[in-house]
C-alpha positions as CSV (number, residue, x, y, z in Angstrom):
1,X,70.5,139.5,50.4
2,X,67.0,138.4,50.6
3,X,64.0,140.4,52.1
4,X,61.9,138.0,53.7
5,X,60.2,138.9,57.0
6,X,58.0,137.0,59.0
7,X,55.3,138.2,61.6
8,X,53.7,137.5,64.6
9,X,50.5,139.6,65.4
10,X,51.8,142.9,64.4
11,X,55.6,142.3,64.8
12,X,57.6,142.4,61.5
13,X,61.2,141.5,60.9
14,X,62.7,143.0,57.6
15,X,66.0,141.5,56.0
16,X,67.4,138.3,56.2
17,X,67.2,137.5,59.6
18,X,66.1,134.6,60.8
19,X,62.2,133.7,62.2
20,X,61.8,133.0,65.6
21,X,62.9,129.5,66.2
22,X,59.9,128.8,68.0
23,X,58.2,128.2,64.9
24,X,57.8,124.5,64.0
25,X,58.5,124.6,60.3
26,X,58.5,120.7,59.9
27,X,55.1,120.7,61.4
28,X,53.6,123.5,58.9
29,X,55.2,122.1,56.1
30,X,53.6,118.9,57.0
31,X,50.1,120.5,57.1
32,X,50.7,122.2,53.9
33,X,51.5,118.7,52.1
34,X,48.4,117.2,53.4
35,X,46.2,120.0,52.0
36,X,45.1,121.4,55.4
37,X,43.7,124.8,55.2
38,X,44.6,125.9,58.4
39,X,48.7,125.3,56.8
40,X,47.9,127.5,53.9
41,X,46.7,130.1,56.4
42,X,49.7,130.0,58.9
43,X,52.0,130.3,55.7
44,X,50.3,133.3,54.5
45,X,50.0,135.0,57.9
46,X,54.0,134.0,58.6
47,X,55.3,134.7,55.4
48,X,53.0,137.0,53.0
49,X,54.0,140.6,54.6
50,X,57.8,139.4,53.7
51,X,57.0,137.9,50.2
52,X,55.5,141.1,49.2
53,X,58.0,143.3,50.7
54,X,60.9,141.3,48.9
55,X,58.8,141.7,45.2
56,X,58.4,145.3,46.2
57,X,62.0,146.2,46.8
58,X,63.3,143.9,43.4
59,X,60.1,144.1,41.2
60,X,57.9,147.0,39.6
61,X,55.4,147.7,41.8
62,X,52.6,147.4,38.9
63,X,50.6,144.4,39.5
64,X,52.1,143.8,42.5
65,X,49.5,141.8,44.0
66,X,49.0,139.7,41.1
67,X,52.5,138.7,41.1
68,X,52.4,138.1,44.8
69,X,49.3,135.5,44.2
70,X,51.3,133.8,41.7
71,X,54.4,133.8,43.8
72,X,52.4,132.4,46.6
73,X,50.9,130.1,44.3
74,X,54.1,128.7,43.0
75,X,55.6,128.3,46.6
76,X,52.5,126.3,47.7
77,X,53.0,123.8,44.6
78,X,56.5,123.5,45.3
79,X,56.0,122.4,49.0
80,X,53.0,120.3,48.4
81,X,55.4,118.5,45.4
82,X,58.2,117.6,48.0
83,X,60.4,120.1,46.9
84,X,61.6,121.1,50.7
85,X,63.9,118.2,51.7
86,X,64.6,119.7,55.2
87,X,61.3,121.2,56.4
88,X,62.7,122.6,59.3
89,X,64.6,124.8,56.9
90,X,61.8,126.3,55.1
91,X,62.7,130.0,55.5
92,X,65.8,129.3,54.0
93,X,63.9,127.4,51.1
94,X,61.8,130.4,50.9
95,X,64.4,132.7,50.6
96,X,66.0,130.7,47.7
97,X,62.7,130.3,46.1
98,X,62.1,134.3,45.8
99,X,65.6,135.0,44.8
100,X,64.9,132.5,41.5
101,X,61.5,134.2,40.5
102,X,63.3,137.7,40.9
103,X,66.2,136.9,39.0
104,X,63.6,135.4,35.9
105,X,61.7,138.1,36.3
106,X,63.9,140.8,35.9
107,X,66.2,139.5,32.5
108,X,64.8,142.6,30.9
109,X,64.5,146.1,32.1
110,X,61.0,145.8,31.8
111,X,59.7,143.8,34.8
112,X,57.5,141.3,33.2
113,X,54.6,138.7,34.6
114,X,55.9,134.8,34.7
115,X,54.7,133.4,31.7
116,X,53.7,129.6,32.0
117,X,56.6,128.9,30.0
118,X,58.5,130.7,33.1
119,X,57.0,128.5,35.4
120,X,57.2,125.3,33.6
121,X,61.0,125.9,33.1
122,X,61.3,126.6,36.9
123,X,59.5,123.6,38.5
124,X,61.3,121.3,35.9
125,X,64.6,122.8,37.3
126,X,63.5,122.4,40.9
127,X,62.2,118.8,40.4
128,X,65.7,117.7,38.2
129,X,67.5,119.3,41.3
130,X,65.1,117.3,44.1
131,X,65.6,114.1,42.1
132,X,69.5,114.5,42.4
133,X,69.6,115.2,45.8
134,X,67.4,112.7,47.1
135,X,70.0,109.9,45.9
136,X,72.5,111.2,48.6
137,X,72.8,110.9,51.9
138,X,71.6,113.9,54.6
139,X,75.7,114.0,55.4
140,X,76.5,114.3,51.5
141,X,73.5,116.5,50.5
142,X,74.5,119.4,52.6
143,X,77.5,120.4,50.8
144,X,75.6,120.1,47.7
145,X,72.8,122.1,49.0
146,X,75.2,125.2,50.0
147,X,77.2,124.9,46.9
148,X,74.4,124.5,44.5
149,X,71.4,126.2,46.0
150,X,73.3,128.6,48.8
151,X,76.0,129.6,46.0
152,X,78.7,129.5,48.3
153,X,81.9,128.5,47.1
154,X,84.2,125.2,47.0
155,X,86.4,127.1,49.3
156,X,83.4,128.0,51.7
157,X,81.7,124.8,51.8
158,X,84.7,122.9,52.8
159,X,85.8,125.2,55.5
160,X,82.4,125.1,57.2
161,X,81.9,121.4,56.8
162,X,85.6,120.6,57.4
163,X,86.1,118.9,54.1
164,X,89.2,118.4,51.3
165,X,88.5,119.9,48.2
166,X,89.3,116.3,47.0
167,X,86.8,114.8,48.9
168,X,84.1,117.9,48.1
169,X,85.1,117.5,44.0
170,X,84.4,114.1,44.4
171,X,80.9,114.6,45.7
172,X,80.4,117.3,43.1
173,X,81.7,114.8,40.4
174,X,78.9,112.6,41.4
175,X,76.2,115.0,41.6
176,X,77.3,116.0,38.3
177,X,76.9,112.6,36.8
178,X,73.4,112.7,38.2
179,X,72.5,115.7,36.6
180,X,73.6,114.7,33.0
181,X,71.5,111.7,33.3
182,X,68.3,113.8,33.7
183,X,69.3,115.8,31.0
184,X,70.8,119.0,32.1
185,X,73.7,120.4,30.1
186,X,75.7,121.5,33.4
187,X,74.7,121.3,36.6
188,X,72.8,124.6,38.0
189,X,74.4,127.0,40.3
190,X,71.1,128.0,41.6
191,X,67.5,127.1,41.2
192,X,65.5,129.5,39.4
193,X,62.5,129.6,41.5
194,X,60.6,127.0,43.5
195,X,63.4,125.8,43.5
196,X,64.8,126.5,45.0
197,X,65.3,123.8,47.4
198,X,66.2,124.4,50.7
199,X,68.7,126.3,52.2
200,X,69.7,127.0,55.9
201,X,67.3,129.1,57.9
């Protein structure tokens, strides 16, 4: 499970617990997209500790601050680029984002810095999935988000959204066709980084 935590003042919540519902995540995303310094500061103060904690748990502590700064920079670019399709679910987006960064960084026993090539691939995957999901209505997008980004099984998605497997299979086939059109060899199971698009908070 992810280890994101948010903090309000000195209070910290570790683990995958949901942040306080009083946060207006959509407003925060809007401020970041507009390049407002106050938005970037709020993002840092709210999620900075949790991001560091997550990276320290899953990666080598060597050069942790450099890893954090790079991860935070990529996260900001993803938000500004519009990868957060559902701004009110920003915490879930960040959880998926961190899982992708950790997965890419842990391919070998020795943790390594994200290279420019890794960052480029991560951002390409995120942009590709975002481009596909934007072609679907909000109703159709939800099961695809749960399947591709939250990595839930077909059975789980159908049960949670009261869909038949036939209905979801037709929707997934439409998404697959779009993935193929933009050059993917196969539909990704999860975004490896800022990518990650949004998940439920």
